[in-house]
N, C-alpha and C positions, 0 to 999 in steps of 0.2 A: 470774843474769850477772854475771860478774867481769870488772869492767873498770880498767885500771892509771892509765887518765887518766878524767876528769870527761866530761861534753860539754861540744864549744865550740858558742858562739852563732854563729848564722847569720845572724840578725835578730830584732830587735824593739823593741817599741813597735806592733806591729800593732795593729789593732783587732778584728779579727777573723779569722785564717787557715784556709784549707780548702785538701783539695787539692792535695797537693804532688806534683809529675810529676818525675822527672830526665829531662830531652829535650834532645839539641842538647847534651850535655855541662854543660847548667846545671837550675838546681831551678826551676821553675816553681810561684805556688803563686797562691789566689785571695784575696784580703780584702773580705768582704764589705761592711763596713761607707763602706769609703772606695770602694768600687765598681772597685778596681781588679784586672787580673792583673798580674801582675810577674813578674820573674826573679831569683835572682842570680847575678851577673853574677862572671869569673876574679877580681875584684879586689876581692869582697866587696861589692857594694855594689848595694842593689836596687832594680833599673831598670822602672819602670811601664812596660808595652807598651797594654794596653788601657783602658778605661773603659768601664762597663758599667752604667747607669741601673736597669737590675734588678737588680742585683745577684750576681757572677760566683761558680758554683761549680765545678763537675765541669770537669776538663778533658781534652783529648783531642787528639790527631791524623790526619787523614787520610792514606790511604799518601801523597799527591802533599805532605804535609808541610802543608798548609794546618792552623793552630790549631780545634777547636770548643770552644766554653763552653757552659756551662747557665747561662742568665738564668733566676734564679729565681723570684722574685715576679710577672714576666710570664710566666713558665713558657714559656719558649723557648729551641731548640738554636739557638743562633750560628755564625757560621763568619767567619773572618776572611780575606778575599778582597783583593786588594793596593789595591780601592776602599775597604776599610773592611769594618766589621761588616754579615751580611745574616742574615736569618732562613733557616734551613731547617727549622725547623718550629716551629708556637703549637701547643703540648701544654696547653694551657687548655683545653680539652673534657675533655679524657683524664685529664689528672692535678687533684687536689680539691684539693688544695693545694700551696705552693711546690715547685719541683721542686732537688732536691739533687745528691750524686756520681752519677758515670759510669764508665761505663768504653768505652774505641773499640776495639771487634776490628781484626784485618789488611787485613778487607775496607770497612774507612770504618763499620759499623754502628757505634752508638752506642745501649748501653744505659743508660737515664737511671732514678733513686727519684725518688721526692717525698715529704713530709712524711703527707701524707692526714689531716692535722689543723691546730690552727694552734699549734704545740709555745709559742713564746713566751707566747701569750696562754692556755697552762694549759687549754684546751680538751681534752674526754676524748681518750681515744687510740682511735682507729680505723683498721682494715687499709687499704692500698692497693692500689696495684700498678704491677709493672716496664715502662717501658716501651720498645720497639725504634722509632731512626729510622734508615729507610738513607739512603744517599750523595743520593738523587734527593727524599729530608723525608719520606716515605713512615713513617708513624707507627701502631704497633699493640699493645697488649696481647699480654706473653711468659708475662708472669704477675702471680697475685691472690693474694687474702688474707695479703699479706704485713704486716710491723709494722715500718713506719720503713725504708723499705729503703734503706740508705745509701753506705758502699764498696761497690766490687765489683773482683774479680780475674778471669782467664783465663788458665787452665796454657798452660806455651809449647805445646803442643800442640791447642791451640784448642778443646778437647773438653766444656770444663766451666767454669761460673762459677760464681761463690760470690759470695755474697751476703749485707753486714752487716745482720741486721736488729736493728737497735736496741734498739727495747723488748722485742722478743722474746728479747733477751740470747741470740741463737744466730749460728750463722755454717750458711746454707743454698747447699747444692750444687743446679747443673740440669744436667744433659749439653745439650749444642751442636746444633740439628739445623742441616741443610745451607745453610736459607734463613735462621736465626739464633734460629727459633723452639727454645724451653724445655721439654725433659723429664723424667721420670724426677727431679722432685724429692726431696730428702732431709735431712736434718739431719747437717750436716758438723759441728759440733761446738755442743755446749750449752757457754755460759760461765760460769754459777754467777750468780754477785753481778756481773759485769762486762758490759758494755752496749756494742756495740761500736758504733764508729763508721768514721771511716778504718779501709782494712787494705792489707799488704801480702803480696807472695807470693815465697815463696823457691828455692831451688834444690832443695833436699830438701823440696820441699812443705809447708813451714810456711807460717804467714801470720800477720806480724806486726799483732795490731789494738790501737789506739786506744780507751780505755775511758773516757770522762769522769768518768763518780760513784764511778770507784774511784781515781781520778789515776792510772792504770799503763798501761804499755805492756806487752802479754803478748805472749809466741812460742807458736803452738797448733798441736799436730798434729791431722790427723783424728782424731775420736773423743773430741778435749777435753783432751789431757793437755799441759797448761805448762809450759814446757823452760826459759822466761825470762820475768822481771817485772822491769823497770823503774818504779820508780815517780818522779813526778814531784812539783813542790809547785803546780801547778796543772794545770788538767784537760787531763787527753790526748786531744786533737783526732783525729789524722790520723796515718799516717806512709807514707814512702818508703823504698825502697831504690835509692841512687843512687851519684854520686860513678865514677871511673873504672874499679874493679872490680865496681859495685855493692854493696861491702861499707859504705857508709857510711848507715846510718837516719838518715834527719832524720825528726824528733818536734817532731809542730808541739802548742804548750799554750795555752791561753787561758783565757776563762771564758764559759761558754755565755749569753747576758745580750740586752739589747733594743740597739737602737743607740744611742740615747745614752749610757749606762752605757757601751757598749763604747767609741765615741770620746773618752769623756773618761778613761777607766781605763785603754786603752791596753796590757791585759797582754800582746797576741798573740806568741807566742815561738815561732821555728825553735831548734831543736839538733839535733847532730848527735853521734855515736857511732861506733865501728868496730863490725863483727859479724863472727863468722868463714863467715858461710855466705850465700852474696851472694844478688840480689835476682832471681825469673826471671818469665815470663810480661808479664801487660799488668793495670794500666796501668807 
């Protein structure tokens, strides 16, 4: 990918940013270790909106506009109501370790991943499940045997969910049934040395992938063809397509580490660069 201008810095000095989302003409994101959900305002200032004691991760919105947020360490899905945060679902009996990213579909159903094992504690890699939570708080497993299900996208027609399996180094696709169940599992793309974290979809059906260990953002087509690669100085954590025409690629970088080091170093950053193909689908 060739760009005449270098990326611009949107926000820096973050502890560990994740889950960038373009919503309501603002870039929203979570910062794990400050426990904040924030957005970047029109003036470029970071505005903290929520404090999530259990560490915020995946973000999404219900059809009525209320915010959903994954609370990682206590493994809950929370909703921002006028009176404050409420628990939609307690997932602690279904998710074996911290919950992480999510995508919310147009019916308000949330697909939520989880680590499956203690990543920071360097426990052995274990497969885990992808969970579905309905608006009324009913939770069920919709896919299993996934290696660290992470970022997810849903195609514009609502027919397909694609999930990043970080430790399998692949993107895996499912067809979505009318009730939200998943079927017809298939490999969407093997990524070679790249390990996908956050992802986003564009209008040509390609997916931008953040790969922490290779410090790169990749644009990948179904089957694995890489059309663009943007190298960064830090680890590539997550990405989102937003801006007025959804042609701005927001790139979240940082360093996977424990809470103390992350708060001391403040290496988290969000940068932005213009791309040719706009974003599509969800989130």
